[in-house]
Structure formats: structure tokens, C-alpha cells
C-alpha positions in Angstrom: 0.0 0.0 0.0 1.3 3.4 -0.9 -0.7 6.6 -0.3 0.2 9.4 -2.7 -1.1 12.8 -3.6 -3.0 15.7 -2.1 -6.7 16.3 -2.2 -9.0 19.0 -1.0 -12.4 17.8 0.3 -15.0 19.3 2.5 -16.7 17.9 5.6 -20.4 17.4 5.1 -23.1 18.4 7.5 -22.5 15.2 9.6 -18.7 15.8 9.9 -18.0 13.1 7.3 -15.0 13.4 5.1 -14.9 11.6 1.7 -11.7 9.6 1.2 -10.7 10.0 -2.4 -11.2 6.9 -4.6 -7.5 7.0 -5.6 -6.6 6.5 -1.9 -9.4 3.9 -1.2 -8.3 1.8 -4.2 -5.0 0.9 -2.5 -6.7 -0.5 0.5 -7.3 -4.2 0.8 -10.0 -4.9 3.4 -8.5 -8.3 4.4 -5.0 -6.8 4.8 -5.7 -3.3 6.0 -9.1 -3.5 7.7 -12.4 -1.8 7.1 -11.4 1.7 8.1 -8.9 3.9 9.7 -7.6 4.9 13.1 -7.4 8.7 13.5 -4.6 9.7 15.8 -2.3 12.6 16.5 0.7 12.7 14.2 4.3 13.5 14.9 4.0 16.8 13.0 1.0 18.1 14.9 -1.6 17.2 12.3 -4.3 14.5 12.4 -3.2 11.2 10.8 -5.3 8.4 9.5 -3.8 5.0 9.6 -5.4 1.9 8.0 -6.7 0.1 11.1 -4.6 -3.1 10.8 -1.5 -1.1 9.9 -2.0 0.9 13.1 -2.5 -2.3 15.1 0.7 -3.8 13.7 2.7 -0.7 14.6 1.1 -0.7 18.0 2.1 -4.4 18.6 5.7 -3.6 17.5 5.9 -1.2 20.5 5.8 -4.2 22.9 4.1 -4.4 26.2 3.8 -1.4 28.5 2.8 -2.9 31.8 6.2 -1.9 33.3 7.6 0.0 30.3 9.9 2.9 29.8 8.4 6.2 31.1 8.9 8.0 27.7 7.1 5.1 25.9 4.3 5.4 28.5 4.0 9.1 27.7 3.9 8.4 24.0 1.2 5.8 24.4 -0.9 8.0 26.6 -0.7 10.8 24.2 -1.5 8.8 21.1 -3.8 6.1 22.2 -6.0 8.2 24.5 -6.7 10.7 21.6 -7.1 8.1 18.9 -10.5 7.0 17.4 -11.7 4.3 15.1 -13.2 5.9 11.9 -14.7 3.2 9.7 -15.4 3.8 6.1 -19.0 3.9 5.2 -20.5 2.5 2.0 -19.9 5.9 0.3 -16.2 5.9 1.2 -16.5 8.5 4.0 -15.2 8.6 7.5 -16.8 10.5 10.4 -14.1 12.4 12.3 -15.1 12.9 16.0 -15.8 16.5 16.9 -13.1 16.4 19.6 -10.5 15.6 17.0 -11.8 18.2 14.5 -11.6 20.8 17.3 -8.2 19.8 18.6 -6.6 19.9 15.1 -8.5 23.0 13.9 -10.3 21.3 11.1 -13.6 22.4 9.7 -15.1 23.0 6.2 -12.4 22.3 3.7 -9.7 19.8 4.6 -6.5 18.8 2.7 -6.0 15.0 2.6 -2.4 14.2 2.0 -1.2 10.7 1.0 2.0 10.2 2.9 3.3 6.7 2.1 1.6 4.5 4.7 -0.9 7.0 6.2 -3.0 10.0 5.4 -2.6 13.4 7.0 -5.4 15.9 7.4 -4.8 19.6 7.7 -6.3 22.9 7.0 -5.6 24.1 3.3 -4.0 27.4 4.3 -1.7 25.6 6.8 -0.7 23.1 4.0 0.1 26.0 1.7 2.3 27.6 4.4 4.1 24.3 5.0 4.8 23.9 1.3 6.2 27.4 1.1 8.4 26.6 4.2 9.6 23.3 2.7 10.2 24.4 -0.9 13.5 26.4 -0.4 14.9 23.4 1.5 14.1 20.7 -1.0 17.7 19.8 -1.8 18.6 19.7 1.9 15.5 17.5 2.6 16.6 15.0 -0.1 20.2 15.0 1.3 19.0 14.3 4.9 16.7 11.5 3.6 19.6 9.9 1.7 21.7 10.1 4.9 19.0 8.5 7.0 18.5 5.7 4.4 22.2 5.0 4.2 22.4 4.8 8.0 19.4 2.6 8.5 19.9 -1.1 8.8 19.1 -3.0 5.6 15.9 -5.2 5.6 15.9 -8.5 3.7 13.1 -8.6 1.0 
């Protein structure tokens, strides 16, 4: 699964957001589940993870009964604010009001395909972020190459 692209959609009267068909097409219900988990993202925006991808990532964290305090803080932050958001028959998800308010989302929303998850943000905020990132494009690529070369190789 590879989420790509940027899409501007509007919340309907019932706070439902249509997930673009191009993004839904890469989902396999048996492999990824029937919907998404909405959770705070590392960059301060709301992220949507396919539910089984989120579960697999969660399991890779290990047990937290007597875990590291920083991991406990992470789990409390993310899991307490997360919500299941199933896809309806029209390809929409209903984002809980508490998450819309927390992330300043209403009306028009940008849906960004970011590899293994979707990010939701306000269109003007996305435009500002693009303007911030654009001058640093070559530096961003350089840092990504360094991170990839430093990462342990995975067998395929």
C-alpha cells in the first residue's frame, strides 16, 4: 500500500470526510481492515492509519505494563486521543468532533497521502508548510539519503 497525492475535500453536515477513490483503491480490506484509526501525528496534524497497519505498529511497541516512562507518555498521548473511523458505503469517515476541534479542522480539509498513512490539515496551513519546505528541497533530499544509508538494511 502506498498513499500518494494531495486532495481538498469538505466535511459534510454530519462531519463526514470523503476519502478520495484513488486512496481507497490501494486499501485491501483483508490486509488493512475496514477503516482507519485517527490519531495525533508526529507533526501536529491528524493522521489516519489503516486500522490493521495501526494495530501492527502498536504491537511492535511491545508491552507497556512496566515499560519505559517515555514510551508510556507516547502511548498515553497517542492512544488516548485516537479514534476508530470506519469507512461507510460511500467511502466517507466521520471524524469525531473532539479531534476536529483539537486539530482546527472544519469545512475544507486537505488530505495528504504520505506513504503508509493519510494526513489531514487545513488548506492554508498546508500551503504555508509547502512554502516553508520548498526552499529546503535539496537539503530535505540530502537528509533523507543520509537517513536511508544509516538505516539497517531489511531483507526482502
